[in-house]
C-alpha positions in Angstrom: 93.7 -179.6 61.3 96.0 -176.1 60.6 95.7 -176.8 56.6 92.8 -177.4 57.0 92.5 -173.8 58.9 94.5 -172.1 56.4 92.1 -173.7 53.5 89.1 -172.2 54.9 90.8 -168.5 55.7 91.8 -168.6 52.1 88.6 -169.5 51.0 87.4 -166.8 53.1 89.6 -164.0 52.1 88.7 -164.8 48.3 85.0 -164.6 49.1 85.4 -161.3 51.0 87.7 -159.9 48.2 84.9 -160.9 45.5 81.7 -159.3 48.0 83.6 -156.1 48.4 84.5 -155.9 44.4 80.9 -156.1 43.9 80.3 -153.0 46.1 82.9 -151.1 44.2 85.8 -151.2 46.8 89.1 -151.2 45.4 91.4 -154.3 46.4 94.6 -152.8 47.1 96.6 -155.5 48.6 96.0 -158.7 50.1 97.9 -160.1 53.3 99.9 -157.5 53.9 102.3 -158.8 56.3 105.5 -157.7 58.5 107.2 -159.8 61.3 104.5 -158.1 63.4 101.2 -159.2 61.8 98.8 -159.2 59.4 95.9 -157.6 57.7 93.9 -159.4 54.9 92.5 -157.2 52.8 93.5 -153.6 52.7 91.2 -151.3 50.1 89.4 -148.4 49.2 86.0 -147.3 48.8 84.4 -144.8 47.1 81.5 -144.5 48.9 82.7 -141.1 51.1 84.4 -138.2 49.7 87.5 -138.7 51.0 88.0 -142.4 49.3 89.2 -143.8 52.9 91.5 -146.9 53.1 89.9 -149.6 54.4 92.2 -152.7 56.4 89.5 -155.1 56.2 90.0 -158.4 58.8 88.3 -161.3 57.8 86.5 -164.2 59.6 85.4 -167.0 58.3 83.2 -170.4 59.8 82.8 -173.6 58.7 79.0 -174.9 59.4 77.6 -173.4 63.4 80.5 -174.6 65.4 82.3 -172.8 67.6 80.1 -169.1 67.5 80.0 -166.8 65.2 82.4 -164.4 63.1 82.5 -161.6 65.0 83.0 -163.2 68.3 86.2 -163.9 67.0 87.2 -160.6 67.3 88.1 -158.8 70.1 90.1 -155.7 71.2 93.2 -157.5 70.8 92.6 -158.1 67.6 91.6 -155.1 66.3 94.5 -153.0 67.8 96.4 -155.3 66.2 95.0 -154.2 62.8 95.4 -151.0 64.0 99.4 -151.6 64.3 99.8 -153.4 61.1 97.9 -150.5 59.7 100.0 -147.7 61.1 103.1 -150.2 59.5 101.3 -149.9 55.8 100.7 -146.2 55.9 103.9 -145.2 57.2 105.5 -147.9 54.2 103.2 -146.0 51.5 103.8 -142.9 52.7 99.9 -142.2 53.7 100.2 -141.0 57.5 97.7 -138.4 56.6 95.1 -140.5 55.0 91.7 -141.1 56.3 91.3 -144.9 57.3 89.3 -146.9 59.3 89.1 -150.8 60.2 86.3 -153.5 58.8 85.1 -157.2 59.2 83.9 -159.1 56.8 82.3 -162.6 58.4 82.1 -165.8 55.6 80.1 -168.7 56.7 80.8 -171.9 54.8 78.6 -174.2 54.1 79.5 -177.3 56.0 82.0 -180.1 54.5 81.9 -177.5 50.9 83.8 -174.3 49.6 80.6 -172.8 49.1 79.7 -169.5 50.3 76.7 -169.7 52.2 76.3 -165.7 53.7 78.3 -162.9 54.0 78.6 -160.3 56.2 80.0 -156.6 56.3 80.4 -154.4 59.7 82.3 -151.1 58.4 84.3 -148.9 61.3 84.4 -151.6 63.7 84.7 -150.2 67.5 85.5 -152.8 70.1 83.6 -151.7 73.5 83.3 -154.9 75.5 86.8 -155.1 76.9 87.2 -159.0 77.7 
């Protein structure tokens, strides 16, 4: 089960990276890891004046079982991504850089590696506390 989840996650991250590239995002790093956790994608957008860094959490679903990708994101997960983002900014000496957290949801067709749908939520803020 775990190996299948890892494979599904990798497929989703690749699809999300390709999707973001098509939206003119520059991918800076995939799978930034420390002992505290991981950020799936670090990228930069050219949509706004200051070119903020974007820390992306990717959630991948196969079929329609067990809810939607956004239902797997809670306050704890966003806080984890923010902590990892701070580590990244410190390591790269970018502490004054504007940044945000986005989520990309990827749906794969069940039993295949084919992407059925991708959605991108920018500047995610969790207001419903679980």
